[in-house]
VEXPASE-266240 format. One record per atom (N, C-alpha, C): x, y, z. Coordinates in steps of 0.02 Angstrom, whole numbers, padded with zeros to 5 digits, always signed. Layout:
BEGIN
XYZ/...
//
This chain:
BEGIN
+04012+04476+04187/+04083+04460+04242/+04076+04491+04290/+04114+04489+04351/+04143+04530+04398/+04223+04495+04391/+04259+04530+04431/+04331+04546+04470/+04356+04500+04477/+04308+04478+04516/+04365+04404+04561/+04359+04362+04487/+04303+04326+04452/+04310+04281+04398/+04369+04313+04380/+04377+04352+04345/+04426+04393+04297/+04478+04352+04306/+04502+04365+04399/+04569+04379+04420/+04588+04283+04415/+04523+04244+04410/+04513+04163+04417/+04534+04146+04365/+04523+04174+04320/+04527+04157+04228/+04595+04146+04226/+04622+04243+04223/+04694+04242+04242/+04738+04215+04269/+04743+04177+04346/+04771+04128+04357/+04795+04080+04338/+04681+04036+04320/+04702+03993+04283/+04737+03974+04226/+04732+04025+04176/+04749+04024+04109/+04866+04031+04132/+04887+04075+04196/+04938+04067+04209/+04985+04001+04233/+04917+03989+04267/+04954+03898+04285/+04949+03839+04223/+04886+03843+04200/+04874+03798+04137/+04938+03803+04096/+04938+03870+04043/+05035+03867+04025/+05045+03827+04064/+05082+03863+04111/+05139+03869+04118/+05143+03753+04121/+05075+03734+04132/+05093+03651+04153/+05060+03648+04067/+05033+03668+04052/+05067+03618+03972/+05136+03627+03952/+05159+03667+03952/+05248+03708+03948/+05294+03634+04001/+05276+03639+04047/+05306+03565+04069/+05307+03494+04074/+05216+03490+04062/+05185+03412+04032/+05255+03415+03965/+05226+03464+03938/+05275+03422+03832/+05339+03446+03840/+05360+03461+03908/+05436+03454+03943/+05458+03393+03970/+05419+03379+03989/+05447+03266+04011/+05438+03231+03955/+05444+03236+03898/+05481+03211+03866/+05503+03146+03869/+05483+03109+03882/+05533+03021+03913/+05539+03016+03879/+05594+02965+03874/+05659+02924+03841/+05591+02904+03783/+05554+02904+03773/+05498+02889+03717/+05509+02896+03619/+05472+02833+03615/+05472+02828+03516/+05446+02868+03506/+05398+02948+03528/+05371+02993+03504/+05374+03058+03535/+05350+03109+03496/+05359+03198+03543/+05307+03196+03555/+05295+03228+03568/+05244+03238+03634/+05177+03270+03590/+05235+03320+03530/+05154+03334+03484/+05127+03265+03441/+05160+03205+03433/+05159+03153+03389/+05084+03142+03433/+05104+03149+03500/+05073+03090+03524/+05019+03130+03553/+04997+03173+03542/+04955+03252+03551/+04884+03214+03508/+04924+03219+03437/+04884+03201+03365/+04855+03100+03373/+04895+03083+03437/+04874+03016+03425/+04812+02991+03466/+04811+03053+03511/+04776+03028+03582/+04719+03070+03536/+04726+03138+03512/+04673+03165+03501/+04623+03107+03421/+04656+03090+03377/+04608+03025+03331/+04598+02984+03363/+04593+02961+03434/+04589+02893+03452/+04504+02892+03468/+04510+02953+03516/+04435+02979+03519/+04379+02977+03464/+04410+03004+03417/+04354+02985+03365/+04399+03007+03300/+04398+03003+03246/+04457+03005+03181/+04413+03086+03144/+04475+03096+03128/+04494+03202+03129/+04506+03219+03042/+04463+03276+03047/+04500+03309+03008/+04580+03320+02995/+04601+03321+02944/+04699+03383+02955/+04710+03451+02990/+04648+03475+02960/+04604+03568+02989/+04589+03557+03061/+04541+03488+03090/+04526+03488+03172/+04585+03481+03220/+04648+03434+03187/+04714+03423+03213/+04745+03474+03216/+04766+03522+03176/+04790+03587+03174/+04775+03636+03197/+04694+03644+03226/+04666+03676+03248/+04656+03684+03339/+04651+03596+03332/+04655+03575+03404/+04752+03575+03437/+04816+03597+03385/+04831+03562+03430/+04909+03678+03415/+04858+03683+03393/+04856+03774+03379/+04913+03778+03305/+04920+03755+03261/+04965+03756+03214/+04922+03739+03161/+04960+03761+03123/+04943+03790+03042/+04930+03716+02974/+04900+03718+02970/+04876+03650+02954/+04921+03596+02865/+04971+03650+02867/+05040+03623+02827/+05077+03585+02889/+05063+03611+02937/+05126+03573+03014/+05078+03514+02995/+05024+03529+03051/+04996+03464+03048/+04993+03399+03024/+04978+03432+02940/+05002+03332+02883/+05042+03326+02882/+05113+03366+02916/+05198+03363+02916/+05185+03275+02950/+05137+03322+03009/+05123+03277+03062/+05108+03183+03057/+05055+03190+03029/+04987+03153+02977/+05075+03095+02956/+05091+03137+02896/+05133+03110+02847/+05165+03055+02900/+05240+03059+02928/+05264+03064+02975/+05229+02980+03025/+05170+03008+03042/+05140+02974+03100/+05108+02888+03033/+05076+02935+02968/+05050+02891+02918/+05106+02838+02907/+05165+02877+02899/+05223+02846+02853/+05255+02769+02937/+05227+02789+02983/+05253+02740+03021/+05192+02684+03028/+05151+02681+03020/+05104+02653+03018/+05055+02651+03071/+05043+02714+03103/+05011+02701+03160/+04987+02761+03146/+04920+02786+03123/+04890+02823+03065/+04868+02794+02977/+04825+02811+02972/+04803+02837+02910/+04753+02850+02899/+04740+02875+02820/+04667+02911+02804/+04611+02856+02786/+04556+02915+02791/+04501+02867+02750/+04436+02912+02760/+04393+02870+02682/+04352+02907+02650/+04294+02926+02753/+04260+03019+02742/+04221+03021+02785/+04150+02977+02774/+04126+02924+02782/+04073+02891+02770/+04011+02936+02784/+04026+02999+02805/+03946+03047+02776/+03964+03092+02714/+04060+03094+02711/+04041+03148+02647/+04127+03099+02623/+04118+03084+02570/+04157+03049+02515/+04206+03091+02494/+04223+03164+02522/+04262+03211+02486/+04289+03234+02541/+04283+03212+02590/+04315+03254+02634/+04354+03184+02677/+04394+03181+02720/+04465+03159+02731/+04498+03130+02760/+04489+03075+02822/+04507+03114+02912/+04541+03071+02915/+04585+03064+02969/+04630+03023+02998/+04617+02982+03049/+04616+02913+03088/+04600+02881+03117/+04692+02813+03122/+04671+02812+03193/+04725+02774+03208/+04692+02676+03185/+04770+02689+03191/+04776+02586+03162/+04796+02569+03255/+04790+02488+03207/+04795+02447+03289/+04874+02450+03320/+04917+02472+03263/+05001+02483+03276/+04970+02563+03323/+04968+02610+03274/+04959+02682+03327/+04921+02643+03391/+04856+02622+03399/+04824+02610+03461/+04872+02590+03527/+04920+02524+03495/+04961+02498+03548/+05021+02534+03560/+05049+02593+03521/+05097+02654+03576/+05041+02680+03552/+05038+02719+03560/+04989+02760+03600/+04962+02740+03687/+04963+02669+03691/+04947+02657+03770/+05002+02657+03774/+05066+02630+03743/+05143+02650+03791/+05164+02707+03801/+05170+02751+03760/+05205+02801+03772/+05154+02870+03813/+05082+02857+03836/+05043+02842+03876/+05047+02827+03940/+05049+02771+03956/+05113+02747+04009/+05161+02747+04032/+05203+02784+04009/+05269+02812+04025/+05258+02874+04044/+05227+02930+04007/+05200+02985+04054/+05166+02980+04097/+05123+02969+04095/+05071+02967+04152/+05126+02930+04222/+05178+02892+04187/+05218+02862+04252/+05251+02932+04264/+05283+02955+04222/+05322+03026+04251/+05270+03089+04298/+05225+03055+04284/+05154+03144+04305/+05151+03080+04387/+05162+03008+04384/+05140+03002+04433/+05187+03032+04509/+05248+02997+04470/+05321+03030+04518/+05292+03082+04547/+05290+03128+04508/+05272+03198+04544/+05204+03200+04583/+05174+03180+04548/+05140+03184+04621/+05149+03156+04700/+05188+03120+04697/+05203+03095+04729/+05248+03127+04787/+05285+03210+04762/+05307+03264+04808/+05227+03296+04824/+05157+03273+04839/+05149+03329+04870/+05115+03263+04932/+05091+03302+04971/+05056+03267+05034/+04991+03278+05000/+04921+03200+05046/+04886+03177+05030/+04826+03233+05024/+04811+03303+05050/+04778+03342+05069/+04769+03361+04983/+04859+03380+04973/+04862+03387+04903/+04856+03380+04830/+04865+03273+04851/+04819+03283+04784/+04753+03247+04813/+04710+03274+04866/+04660+03264+04885/+04639+03350+04812/+04665+03374+04825/+04624+03435+04806/+04618+03457+04730/+04701+03389+04727/+04676+03416+04636/+04605+03325+04598/+04635+03329+04619/+04587+03251+04616/+04518+03270+04629/+04494+03327+04689/+04427+03360+04669/+04409+03415+04636/+04479+03416+04624/+04440+03496+04582/+04471+03456+04496/+04465+03385+04449/+04482+03381+04403/+04415+03374+04383/+04349+03368+04428/+04282+03376+04365/+04270+03461+04349/+04266+03477+04421/+04284+03556+04395/+04306+03582+04318/+04390+03559+04344/+04402+03550+04247/+04388+03548+04196/+04369+03473+04197/+04321+03435+04139/+04267+03480+04109/+04230+03512+04167/+04176+03547+04152/+04205+03598+04103/+04246+03655+04133/+04269+03713+04107/+04279+03689+04049/+04303+03649+04047/+04330+03624+03949/+04297+03601+03895/+04249+03579+03903/+04175+03574+03889/+04157+03637+03899/+04125+03703+03934/+04114+03764+03922/+04154+03772+03858/+04229+03780+03854/+04279+03800+03819/+04275+03770+03748/+04277+03743+03745/+04258+03685+03693/+04210+03706+03642/+04157+03732+03697/+04070+03742+03632/+04076+03810+03612/+04136+03860+03661/+04128+03955+03644/+04188+03916+03570/+04231+03885+03572/+04293+03857+03516/+04233+03851+03450/+04161+03800+03472/+04176+03791+03416/+04119+03836+03392/+04083+03858+03429/+04018+03934+03425/+04070+03950+03351/+04138+03960+03391/+04154+04009+03355/+04205+04085+03371/
//
């Protein structure tokens, strides 16, 4: 690993940290907090254990359990037995949760689109071109994380 890679990693982590903070702070007049929407987005891809939700959110299992209870009470998620292991409980999105998730993501995407309008075409193109590389980097980070 060379110095330029370490510097790029530092710069990427710094800008990513700032972006995450700002995206979390653009909580529009929606019905869900960004943490609750994040949980809905996670379980929309596949049903997850509460422990996986906690790990992906960077929080402890009791906090994730509290989020799941709130979302379950609102009818947005449900707990179901894992078809591969009846001892395991998974959290999955309900139809109501899918509708709420779509509504909340639409509001937040509109807010992001308004911010993107402040950039010139070249800057928007640069972001668009970078997205596949960032997605590939995310995959590599996910594999590292899963490997322990």
